[in-house]
N, CA, C and O atoms as a CHARMM CRD file, in Angstrom:
* protein
*
  240
    1    1 UNK  N     25.34300 -31.58600 -44.29700 PROA 1      0.00000
    2    1 UNK  CA    25.23700 -31.07900 -43.26800 PROA 1      0.00000
    3    1 UNK  C     24.15000 -29.95800 -43.15700 PROA 1      0.00000
    4    1 UNK  O     23.82700 -29.56400 -42.03700 PROA 1      0.00000
    5    2 UNK  N     23.31200 -29.18900 -44.79500 PROA 2      0.00000
    6    2 UNK  CA    22.48200 -28.78100 -44.23200 PROA 2      0.00000
    7    2 UNK  C     21.07900 -29.62000 -43.60700 PROA 2      0.00000
    8    2 UNK  O     20.12900 -29.32300 -42.88300 PROA 2      0.00000
    9    3 UNK  N     21.59900 -30.94100 -44.40400 PROA 3      0.00000
   10    3 UNK  CA    20.02500 -32.07600 -43.61500 PROA 3      0.00000
   11    3 UNK  C     19.88800 -31.89600 -41.84100 PROA 3      0.00000
   12    3 UNK  O     18.92100 -31.91500 -41.08000 PROA 3      0.00000
   13    4 UNK  N     21.23000 -31.73300 -41.65700 PROA 4      0.00000
   14    4 UNK  CA    21.59700 -32.27500 -40.25200 PROA 4      0.00000
   15    4 UNK  C     21.10700 -30.69500 -39.44700 PROA 4      0.00000
   16    4 UNK  O     20.70300 -30.69300 -38.28400 PROA 4      0.00000
   17    5 UNK  N     21.23600 -29.29200 -40.36000 PROA 5      0.00000
   18    5 UNK  CA    20.99800 -28.40500 -39.73600 PROA 5      0.00000
   19    5 UNK  C     19.46000 -27.59500 -39.98700 PROA 5      0.00000
   20    5 UNK  O     19.09600 -26.42000 -39.96600 PROA 5      0.00000
   21    6 UNK  N     18.89500 -28.72500 -40.19400 PROA 6      0.00000
   22    6 UNK  CA    17.31600 -28.45000 -40.98100 PROA 6      0.00000
   23    6 UNK  C     16.75200 -29.18600 -39.52700 PROA 6      0.00000
   24    6 UNK  O     15.84300 -28.71800 -38.84000 PROA 6      0.00000
   25    7 UNK  N     17.51000 -30.44500 -39.22600 PROA 7      0.00000
   26    7 UNK  CA    16.94100 -31.64000 -38.58500 PROA 7      0.00000
   27    7 UNK  C     16.95600 -30.99900 -37.24300 PROA 7      0.00000
   28    7 UNK  O     16.03100 -30.99000 -36.43000 PROA 7      0.00000
   29    8 UNK  N     18.11900 -30.47300 -37.12700 PROA 8      0.00000
   30    8 UNK  CA    18.53100 -29.64400 -35.54700 PROA 8      0.00000
   31    8 UNK  C     17.08100 -28.64900 -35.16100 PROA 8      0.00000
   32    8 UNK  O     16.35200 -28.67300 -34.16900 PROA 8      0.00000
   33    9 UNK  N     17.04200 -27.75100 -36.47200 PROA 9      0.00000
   34    9 UNK  CA    15.87300 -26.66700 -36.12100 PROA 9      0.00000
   35    9 UNK  C     14.68400 -27.46400 -35.85400 PROA 9      0.00000
   36    9 UNK  O     14.22200 -27.40800 -34.71400 PROA 9      0.00000
   37   10 UNK  N     13.95500 -28.40400 -36.97500 PROA 10     0.00000
   38   10 UNK  CA    12.52700 -29.46300 -37.05800 PROA 10     0.00000
   39   10 UNK  C     12.67700 -29.68900 -35.37800 PROA 10     0.00000
   40   10 UNK  O     11.93400 -28.88200 -34.81900 PROA 10     0.00000
   41   11 UNK  N     13.34100 -30.45800 -34.49300 PROA 11     0.00000
   42   11 UNK  CA    13.87700 -31.14900 -33.24800 PROA 11     0.00000
   43   11 UNK  C     13.42300 -30.02000 -32.41600 PROA 11     0.00000
   44   11 UNK  O     12.49100 -30.20200 -31.63200 PROA 11     0.00000
   45   12 UNK  N     14.06400 -28.73200 -32.52600 PROA 12     0.00000
   46   12 UNK  CA    13.89200 -27.48700 -31.85200 PROA 12     0.00000
   47   12 UNK  C     12.81800 -26.98800 -31.25200 PROA 12     0.00000
   48   12 UNK  O     12.49500 -26.51300 -30.16400 PROA 12     0.00000
   49   13 UNK  N     12.19300 -27.33000 -32.67900 PROA 13     0.00000
   50   13 UNK  CA    10.52500 -27.16400 -33.05000 PROA 13     0.00000
   51   13 UNK  C      9.57800 -27.54000 -32.03500 PROA 13     0.00000
   52   13 UNK  O      8.97700 -27.02300 -31.09400 PROA 13     0.00000
   53   14 UNK  N      9.71100 -28.84100 -32.70600 PROA 14     0.00000
   54   14 UNK  CA     8.97900 -30.03200 -31.75800 PROA 14     0.00000
   55   14 UNK  C      9.09600 -30.28100 -30.30500 PROA 14     0.00000
   56   14 UNK  O      8.15900 -30.90700 -29.80900 PROA 14     0.00000
   57   15 UNK  N     10.20800 -29.86100 -29.40100 PROA 15     0.00000
   58   15 UNK  CA    10.80500 -29.87600 -28.75800 PROA 15     0.00000
   59   15 UNK  C     10.14300 -28.12600 -27.79100 PROA 15     0.00000
   60   15 UNK  O      9.97700 -28.23700 -26.57700 PROA 15     0.00000
   61   16 UNK  N      9.86400 -26.81100 -28.40900 PROA 16     0.00000
   62   16 UNK  CA     9.40100 -26.31000 -27.98600 PROA 16     0.00000
   63   16 UNK  C      8.15300 -26.16000 -27.93000 PROA 16     0.00000
   64   16 UNK  O      7.67600 -25.65700 -26.91300 PROA 16     0.00000
   65   17 UNK  N      7.33000 -26.54900 -28.98200 PROA 17     0.00000
   66   17 UNK  CA     5.35900 -27.53300 -28.66100 PROA 17     0.00000
   67   17 UNK  C      5.29800 -27.83300 -27.25000 PROA 17     0.00000
   68   17 UNK  O      4.44900 -27.36100 -26.49400 PROA 17     0.00000
   69   18 UNK  N      6.16500 -28.58400 -26.93200 PROA 18     0.00000
   70   18 UNK  CA     6.16000 -29.60000 -25.53700 PROA 18     0.00000
   71   18 UNK  C      6.14600 -28.71600 -24.09200 PROA 18     0.00000
   72   18 UNK  O      5.81700 -29.22500 -23.02000 PROA 18     0.00000
   73   19 UNK  N      6.60300 -27.16200 -24.26500 PROA 19     0.00000
   74   19 UNK  CA     6.81500 -26.73100 -22.96800 PROA 19     0.00000
   75   19 UNK  C      5.40100 -26.58400 -22.34800 PROA 19     0.00000
   76   19 UNK  O      4.31500 -26.97900 -22.77300 PROA 19     0.00000
   77   20 UNK  N      5.66000 -26.03700 -21.44200 PROA 20     0.00000
   78   20 UNK  CA     4.40100 -25.88400 -20.96000 PROA 20     0.00000
   79   20 UNK  C      4.89300 -24.69800 -19.90100 PROA 20     0.00000
   80   20 UNK  O      5.66900 -24.88000 -18.96300 PROA 20     0.00000
   81   21 UNK  N      4.10300 -23.13400 -20.35900 PROA 21     0.00000
   82   21 UNK  CA     4.44100 -21.92400 -20.19300 PROA 21     0.00000
   83   21 UNK  C      3.51000 -21.39200 -19.54400 PROA 21     0.00000
   84   21 UNK  O      2.28400 -21.40200 -19.65600 PROA 21     0.00000
   85   22 UNK  N      4.72900 -20.59400 -18.35700 PROA 22     0.00000
   86   22 UNK  CA     3.93600 -20.17000 -16.74700 PROA 22     0.00000
   87   22 UNK  C      2.81600 -19.12300 -17.56500 PROA 22     0.00000
   88   22 UNK  O      2.98500 -18.66200 -18.69400 PROA 22     0.00000
   89   23 UNK  N      1.65700 -18.89200 -16.68300 PROA 23     0.00000
   90   23 UNK  CA     0.80000 -18.28600 -16.67700 PROA 23     0.00000
   91   23 UNK  C      1.33400 -16.80800 -16.08500 PROA 23     0.00000
   92   23 UNK  O      2.53500 -16.69600 -15.84200 PROA 23     0.00000
   93   24 UNK  N      0.47300 -15.73200 -15.86800 PROA 24     0.00000
   94   24 UNK  CA     0.85100 -14.27200 -15.88200 PROA 24     0.00000
   95   24 UNK  C      1.09100 -14.46300 -14.76000 PROA 24     0.00000
   96   24 UNK  O      2.18600 -14.06500 -14.36500 PROA 24     0.00000
   97   25 UNK  N      0.06500 -15.22500 -13.67400 PROA 25     0.00000
   98   25 UNK  CA    -0.20400 -15.01200 -12.68800 PROA 25     0.00000
   99   25 UNK  C      1.30900 -16.40000 -11.65400 PROA 25     0.00000
  100   25 UNK  O      2.18200 -16.41900 -10.78600 PROA 25     0.00000
  101   26 UNK  N      0.74900 -17.06300 -12.44700 PROA 26     0.00000
  102   26 UNK  CA     2.46800 -17.98900 -11.79700 PROA 26     0.00000
  103   26 UNK  C      3.45700 -17.19600 -11.75700 PROA 26     0.00000
  104   26 UNK  O      4.06600 -17.05000 -10.69700 PROA 26     0.00000
  105   27 UNK  N      3.92100 -16.33500 -13.20600 PROA 27     0.00000
  106   27 UNK  CA     4.71600 -15.40900 -12.97600 PROA 27     0.00000
  107   27 UNK  C      5.29300 -14.49200 -12.43000 PROA 27     0.00000
  108   27 UNK  O      6.47100 -14.16800 -12.28300 PROA 27     0.00000
  109   28 UNK  N      4.05800 -13.98500 -12.05700 PROA 28     0.00000
  110   28 UNK  CA     4.09400 -12.71500 -10.91400 PROA 28     0.00000
  111   28 UNK  C      4.46500 -13.23000  -9.62700 PROA 28     0.00000
  112   28 UNK  O      5.28100 -12.59000  -8.96400 PROA 28     0.00000
  113   29 UNK  N      4.01600 -14.22100  -9.21400 PROA 29     0.00000
  114   29 UNK  CA     3.90300 -15.30900  -8.04600 PROA 29     0.00000
  115   29 UNK  C      5.59000 -15.26300  -7.89900 PROA 29     0.00000
  116   29 UNK  O      6.22300 -14.79200  -6.95400 PROA 29     0.00000
  117   30 UNK  N      6.24000 -16.04200  -9.40100 PROA 30     0.00000
  118   30 UNK  CA     7.40200 -16.36400  -8.42800 PROA 30     0.00000
  119   30 UNK  C      8.16900 -15.40000  -9.04700 PROA 30     0.00000
  120   30 UNK  O      9.37100 -15.55700  -9.26400 PROA 30     0.00000
  121   31 UNK  N      7.51200 -14.35600  -9.36000 PROA 31     0.00000
  122   31 UNK  CA     8.96000 -13.06700  -9.30500 PROA 31     0.00000
  123   31 UNK  C      8.40700 -12.85100  -7.63100 PROA 31     0.00000
  124   31 UNK  O      8.71700 -13.62000  -6.72100 PROA 31     0.00000
  125   32 UNK  N      7.74500 -11.93000  -7.51400 PROA 32     0.00000
  126   32 UNK  CA     7.60000 -12.15700  -5.78600 PROA 32     0.00000
  127   32 UNK  C      8.07900 -12.54600  -4.91300 PROA 32     0.00000
  128   32 UNK  O      8.53300 -11.88700  -3.97700 PROA 32     0.00000
  129   33 UNK  N      8.07500 -14.03900  -5.08300 PROA 33     0.00000
  130   33 UNK  CA     9.40200 -14.65100  -4.27400 PROA 33     0.00000
  131   33 UNK  C     10.09000 -14.60500  -4.36700 PROA 33     0.00000
  132   33 UNK  O     10.70400 -14.64700  -3.30100 PROA 33     0.00000
  133   34 UNK  N     10.93800 -14.47000  -5.58400 PROA 34     0.00000
  134   34 UNK  CA    12.62000 -14.24400  -5.19400 PROA 34     0.00000
  135   34 UNK  C     12.96400 -12.82400  -5.27600 PROA 34     0.00000
  136   34 UNK  O     14.17600 -12.61300  -5.22200 PROA 34     0.00000
  137   35 UNK  N     12.00900 -11.51900  -5.42400 PROA 35     0.00000
  138   35 UNK  CA    12.55500 -10.58900  -5.15500 PROA 35     0.00000
  139   35 UNK  C     12.95200 -10.19600  -3.31500 PROA 35     0.00000
  140   35 UNK  O     13.80600  -9.51200  -2.75200 PROA 35     0.00000
  141   36 UNK  N     11.35200 -11.39700  -2.69200 PROA 36     0.00000
  142   36 UNK  CA    11.41600 -11.63900  -1.30800 PROA 36     0.00000
  143   36 UNK  C     12.46000 -11.76700  -0.95700 PROA 36     0.00000
  144   36 UNK  O     13.17100 -10.89700  -0.45400 PROA 36     0.00000
  145   37 UNK  N     12.85300 -13.41800  -1.26700 PROA 37     0.00000
  146   37 UNK  CA    14.12800 -14.12300  -0.54400 PROA 37     0.00000
  147   37 UNK  C     15.73100 -13.08900  -0.96400 PROA 37     0.00000
  148   37 UNK  O     16.85600 -13.06600  -0.46600 PROA 37     0.00000
  149   38 UNK  N     15.05100 -12.31800  -2.15000 PROA 38     0.00000
  150   38 UNK  CA    16.87000 -11.78400  -2.58900 PROA 38     0.00000
  151   38 UNK  C     17.05000 -10.87600  -1.62600 PROA 38     0.00000
  152   38 UNK  O     18.07000 -10.87500  -0.93700 PROA 38     0.00000
  153   39 UNK  N     15.96300  -9.90500  -1.45700 PROA 39     0.00000
  154   39 UNK  CA    16.19700  -9.21100  -0.06800 PROA 39     0.00000
  155   39 UNK  C     16.20800  -9.61200   0.94000 PROA 39     0.00000
  156   39 UNK  O     17.06300  -9.03600   1.61300 PROA 39     0.00000
  157   40 UNK  N     15.30700 -10.88100   1.84700 PROA 40     0.00000
  158   40 UNK  CA    16.19100 -11.23100   2.90900 PROA 40     0.00000
  159   40 UNK  C     17.65700 -11.77200   3.12800 PROA 40     0.00000
  160   40 UNK  O     18.19500 -11.38900   4.16700 PROA 40     0.00000
  161   41 UNK  N     18.23700 -12.43700   2.46800 PROA 41     0.00000
  162   41 UNK  CA    19.46500 -12.66600   1.42600 PROA 41     0.00000
  163   41 UNK  C     20.06300 -11.35700   2.05000 PROA 41     0.00000
  164   41 UNK  O     20.46300 -11.33200   3.21300 PROA 41     0.00000
  165   42 UNK  N     20.09500 -10.46900   1.36500 PROA 42     0.00000
  166   42 UNK  CA    20.84600  -9.16800   1.26100 PROA 42     0.00000
  167   42 UNK  C     20.91000  -8.32700   2.54800 PROA 42     0.00000
  168   42 UNK  O     21.95300  -7.83800   2.98300 PROA 42     0.00000
  169   43 UNK  N     19.46100  -8.18000   3.22400 PROA 43     0.00000
  170   43 UNK  CA    19.42000  -8.15400   4.86700 PROA 43     0.00000
  171   43 UNK  C     20.40700  -9.06900   6.11300 PROA 43     0.00000
  172   43 UNK  O     20.72200  -8.68200   7.23800 PROA 43     0.00000
  173   44 UNK  N     20.79500 -10.65000   5.29700 PROA 44     0.00000
  174   44 UNK  CA    20.82200 -11.39300   6.23900 PROA 44     0.00000
  175   44 UNK  C     22.49200 -11.20700   6.17200 PROA 44     0.00000
  176   44 UNK  O     23.42300 -11.32400   6.96900 PROA 44     0.00000
  177   45 UNK  N     22.33600 -10.87000   4.83900 PROA 45     0.00000
  178   45 UNK  CA    24.51000 -10.53200   4.29900 PROA 45     0.00000
  179   45 UNK  C     24.71100  -9.42800   5.24500 PROA 45     0.00000
  180   45 UNK  O     25.69500  -9.64000   5.95400 PROA 45     0.00000
  181   46 UNK  N     23.66400  -7.49400   5.68100 PROA 46     0.00000
  182   46 UNK  CA    24.58300  -6.95300   5.64500 PROA 46     0.00000
  183   46 UNK  C     24.35900  -7.07600   7.46300 PROA 46     0.00000
  184   46 UNK  O     25.11900  -6.35500   8.11000 PROA 46     0.00000
  185   47 UNK  N     23.46900  -7.85300   8.18100 PROA 47     0.00000
  186   47 UNK  CA    23.72500  -8.11700   9.68300 PROA 47     0.00000
  187   47 UNK  C     24.93000  -8.81500   9.85600 PROA 47     0.00000
  188   47 UNK  O     25.76100  -8.31400  10.61400 PROA 47     0.00000
  189   48 UNK  N     25.23300 -10.08900   9.18500 PROA 48     0.00000
  190   48 UNK  CA    26.35000 -11.03800   9.43800 PROA 48     0.00000
  191   48 UNK  C     27.67400  -9.49600   9.09700 PROA 48     0.00000
  192   48 UNK  O     28.47400  -9.14300   9.96300 PROA 48     0.00000
  193   49 UNK  N     27.59200  -8.88200   7.80600 PROA 49     0.00000
  194   49 UNK  CA    29.18500  -8.11900   7.45600 PROA 49     0.00000
  195   49 UNK  C     28.75900  -6.92300   9.20200 PROA 49     0.00000
  196   49 UNK  O     29.52000  -6.80600  10.16200 PROA 49     0.00000
  197   50 UNK  N     27.92300  -6.52000   9.10800 PROA 50     0.00000
  198   50 UNK  CA    27.74700  -5.57800  10.68200 PROA 50     0.00000
  199   50 UNK  C     28.31100  -6.02300  11.90200 PROA 50     0.00000
  200   50 UNK  O     28.74200  -5.13100  12.63300 PROA 50     0.00000
  201   51 UNK  N     28.41900  -7.28500  12.32500 PROA 51     0.00000
  202   51 UNK  CA    28.54300  -8.25900  13.46100 PROA 51     0.00000
  203   51 UNK  C     29.99900  -8.38000  13.20800 PROA 51     0.00000
  204   51 UNK  O     30.79900  -8.13000  14.10900 PROA 51     0.00000
  205   52 UNK  N     30.43100  -8.79700  11.87700 PROA 52     0.00000
  206   52 UNK  CA    32.24800  -9.27400  11.35000 PROA 52     0.00000
  207   52 UNK  C     32.42800  -8.06100  11.71900 PROA 52     0.00000
  208   52 UNK  O     32.88800  -8.07500  12.86000 PROA 52     0.00000
  209   53 UNK  N     32.31200  -7.12700  11.37300 PROA 53     0.00000
  210   53 UNK  CA    33.54800  -5.71400  11.36800 PROA 53     0.00000
  211   53 UNK  C     33.62400  -4.97400  12.68200 PROA 53     0.00000
  212   53 UNK  O     34.51600  -4.15500  12.90200 PROA 53     0.00000
  213   54 UNK  N     31.96600  -5.49700  14.20800 PROA 54     0.00000
  214   54 UNK  CA    32.17500  -5.19500  15.17100 PROA 54     0.00000
  215   54 UNK  C     33.20200  -6.09000  16.07600 PROA 54     0.00000
  216   54 UNK  O     33.70400  -5.68400  17.12500 PROA 54     0.00000
  217   55 UNK  N     33.44900  -7.48800  15.44700 PROA 55     0.00000
  218   55 UNK  CA    34.06400  -8.30700  16.02300 PROA 55     0.00000
  219   55 UNK  C     35.73100  -8.02400  15.67100 PROA 55     0.00000
  220   55 UNK  O     36.41500  -8.27300  16.66300 PROA 55     0.00000
  221   56 UNK  N     36.60700  -7.52300  14.38600 PROA 56     0.00000
  222   56 UNK  CA    37.20800  -7.17900  14.01400 PROA 56     0.00000
  223   56 UNK  C     37.85800  -6.05800  14.64400 PROA 56     0.00000
  224   56 UNK  O     39.07700  -5.89300  14.66200 PROA 56     0.00000
  225   57 UNK  N     36.97800  -5.27500  15.17400 PROA 57     0.00000
  226   57 UNK  CA    37.13400  -3.54700  15.92500 PROA 57     0.00000
  227   57 UNK  C     37.59700  -3.90600  16.96000 PROA 57     0.00000
  228   57 UNK  O     38.60300  -3.42300  17.48100 PROA 57     0.00000
  229   58 UNK  N     36.65600  -5.15600  17.56900 PROA 58     0.00000
  230   58 UNK  CA    37.08800  -5.27800  19.22200 PROA 58     0.00000
  231   58 UNK  C     38.24800  -6.32100  19.58900 PROA 58     0.00000
  232   58 UNK  O     38.59200  -6.65600  20.72300 PROA 58     0.00000
  233   59 UNK  N     38.78200  -6.76400  18.33400 PROA 59     0.00000
  234   59 UNK  CA    40.11100  -7.69300  18.35700 PROA 59     0.00000
  235   59 UNK  C     40.87800  -6.50500  17.85100 PROA 59     0.00000
  236   59 UNK  O     41.57900  -6.08300  18.77100 PROA 59     0.00000
  237   60 UNK  N     41.00800  -5.88200  16.88400 PROA 60     0.00000
  238   60 UNK  CA    42.26600  -5.27600  16.69800 PROA 60     0.00000
  239   60 UNK  C     42.19100  -3.25500  17.42800 PROA 60     0.00000
  240   60 UNK  O     43.18900  -2.53800  17.36300 PROA 60     0.00000
């Protein structure tokens, strides 16, 4: 059992050495993209909500 645990952690260490981490610039760019897309999606959802409320007010 101990050998399996040691092997697991050794394998994890080997795999983590293969990971290509983003640079600071890439990370900042990705963060900006996520924030902008989130804001646009929230705005789109807000507009759709307002439209549906107006339609339902007109019906009822």
